[in-house]
Steps between C-alpha positions, in 0.01 A plus 500: 500500500458807730262777383670823397479796744288778362619841611274735296198276446255299708393152387131427499272245339191580297306382201357646177207413283594227251398723208752769607804279511560461125487873430709568812765261384499643154532854633800405712669328207426780247609781727783300664376647831501249791157400624584629844560851363177483297315403820671793683369737238147348520486530877635858491215585250241342731631691797479824308153413380381448857704801622712299741769719664831361610528445874 
């Protein structure tokens, strides 16, 4: 099966600490927010924390 074309997203591979996964899965299930959107929010917060500017 061919992989879907992503227009507004970029696919990447990463990993998380084992102890974070259970809570991350629960958060996604409880909020019904996709994990990719939760990760977007987390990265945005990190960029703000380290004062990263667009471009």
